[in-house]
N, C-alpha and C positions, 0 to 999 in steps of 0.2 A: 236510627239512634246508635247503633254501633258505629256509624259512619262519623256522626257528630264527636263521638269521643275518640276517635281515630284522630281526628283533625285537632280537637283539644290538644291531645296528648303533643301531637307534632310540633304545635305552636309552642307548647310550655318547654318541649327540649329543645328548640330552635332558639327560646329567649333564654335559657341557660346557657347555651354554646356561647352566645354574644356576651353576657354577663362573666363568665368566668375567663372569654376573651379581654375583656375591655380591664379586666381584674390584674389578668397577666401582663398586659401591656403596661399598667399603670406601675406595677410592681418594678417592671424593668426600666421604665423612666425615673423611678426612685433610684434604684441603685445606679445608674449613668449619674444623675444628679450627685448622690451621696457621693461618688467617685471623683465627679469634678469639684465639689465643694472640699473636699480635703484638700485636693492639689490647688485649690486656690488659697485655701488659710495657710498652707504652707508655705506657698510663695509670699503671701502677705508679711506672716512671721518672717521669714528671711528678710524681707526688705526693712521691716521694723528693727531688727537686729543688726543688720549691716546695711544702712542704706547705700544707694548708689551714689557714687561723689559726681558722675558724669551723665552728659544725656545719654539715654537709650533709644536706640531703633524702634519706631514703632511697628509693632507686631499685630495684624491683624486680629480681632477675637475670631475664636474656635467656635462653631457652631454646636456648642457643648448640649443644647435641649432640642436638638431639632433632628428627627428622624430622617433617614439618607433619601426618602421616598415623600417628603411633606410637600402637601398641597398647597399648604399657603407661607408664608415667611412671618408668622407670628408664634410667640412664646405660649402653650395652650394654657400656662397658670395664669400669667398676666396680661396675655392679651396685646403686648408690646410687641415691638421687632426683635427678631432673633438676631445674633450675631452675624450670620452671612447678608441678610439684608441689611444691617447697619455698615458694614463694611462696603456694600455696593451704593449705598446712598452718601457714605462718607466721601466715596472715590469722584462720584457724580459733583456732588456740591464743591469738592476741592478742584475740579476743574472749572465749573463756574464762576468761584472766586478769583482764579487766575486769568481766566477770560474778561471778566468784566470790572476786577477789582474791588468787589463786595464785601462788605464784613461778614464775619460768621464766629461762632465760638461754639467749643465743645465744652460739655459738664458731666464729670463724672460725679455718681453716688453710690458710696459703699454703707451697708448698714451693720453699722459696729455691734459687736455683741450678738449678730444673730446664730453665730455657732452655739454659743453658752444658751441661747432659747431654745435652741432644736436639739440640744442634747439633754435639757431639761424635761422640756414637753413634748418632743417628738417632731416628727416633719409635720405633722397637722398646724403646728404653730405657725412655720413657715408658710404652708399654705394658705393661712388667713392673714398673716401680716405683707407679704408680698404681693399680691392683688390690691391691697388698698393702699400700699405706697405707689403703687403705679397706676392707680386711680388718680392719686394725689397729683401727682408729677402730669398726668395729662390733663387734669382741670385746671391748670394754672398754665398751659401751654398754648400755644396759638396753632391755628391749624395747619400754618407750615413747617412746625417744628417735627423732629422725629424723635420717637422715644425709645429706648432698645433693651434687652435684658442681658448683660455681658457673663454674667456669673450667677452663683446662689443668690448672694445679696448685693449684687452691682447692676446698678443702672447708669444707660448714658443718655445724655440729651443733645441735639443738635439743633442750636439756634441759628437759624438762615437770618442774613441782614441784621443781626445784631452785633456789637461790637464788646470788649470784655467788659467795659465799666456799665453799659447796659444790661449784662446779663446778671448783674448784681441783683436787679429788683425779681429776677425768675428764682434766683438762690435763695435770698431772704424770704422770699413766700413760700418756697416750697419746704425750707427747713422751719420755717416758724409752724407753718400748718402741722407736719409729719410729726415733729417733735411735741405739740402740744397735744396732739392724740395718745403719742406714744405715752408721754407724762401723765396722763389725765387717767390710762389706764394701768400704771404701774408698770409699763411694759420695758424693761431694762436695754433698751436700744437707742442710740444716737446715729445721726447721720455725719458722716465725713465727705465732704463736697471738695470737690476742686474743679475749677475752670479756667480755660484760655482761649484765646483768639491766634489765629498765627500772625506773625511778622509779615512786613511788606512782602519779604522775598522769602517766607516759610510757606508750609502747608497745613493742612488740618491734621496730618501725620503728627507732626512737631507739636501743633498744638495738645493734640490727644495726650503726648508725653509728658507736655507742661501741666496740665491738668491732672494726671495719673500723678505725678511727683506733688503736685499740692494736695491732692486726696490722699497721698501716704504721709505728707507731713501733718497733715491733722489726725491722722489716725495714730502715729507718733505721739503726740499731744495728748490724745483722749489715754493712749497707753499708759502715760506717764500720769495722769491724772488719777488714773484708776489704781494705780500702785501707790498713791499718796493716801487713798482713804482707808483710815482704820477700819478693821472687820468690824466693830459695833456700827460705823457710819455706813456701812456698805448697805445700797438699796434693796427693799423686800421683794421678797420671792415674787417672780414676774406671773402675772397672770394676763389672760386676753380679752378681760370684759370691754376695754378702751377700744379694742381695735373696730374701726368702722368696717361696715359691709360695703365694697364698691357696687358703684349704683349699675 
């Protein structure tokens, strides 16, 4: 009997150690993500206030959500690719399209208003919305497409064998389905989307920059629309009942 009690106590202590370790790890990840989020929003705010007049060089995404010794290359919250894996796939696809002359399109999606939602409802709101958005992106993608999370509220999709015109079909599908359930749940978020394909003598890095410029332009238009809405016409308080659960 004494031995059974000792074994039970040992198991309980071990379980508590595991739970504490998981809680500490999650808190650490939230702090890293919050710091990255603040930097990301500052960069966007600067871009909105002083848009760049000329083209910017492509800067590979930073592994903001990836531990140094991660065993895989996916974001633990959304299940999509981390920035490091996105950069590798983008480079591989860039080499392929230059070798074979095949089309490809880069799509960038920013959740406009995510910072306001998180400030009002806390990190748990983002933890519910972001996986649902990632799930919607994946449901309407093909098996050959690649989806990544490049920032707190930013996703990227690489569409191989797809020209810029053909990519419109994907863009409009994801915009419609995401904004439908966002609006049905009175969730004050919108999608700002930019997409581009490389020119004949260009690269996917050039296409990434062009897609980013288009996404920022849509963010600027959204900011102007928001500034023109009188306080009495502002959307109601955000709630999360309409957020679907990823399958």
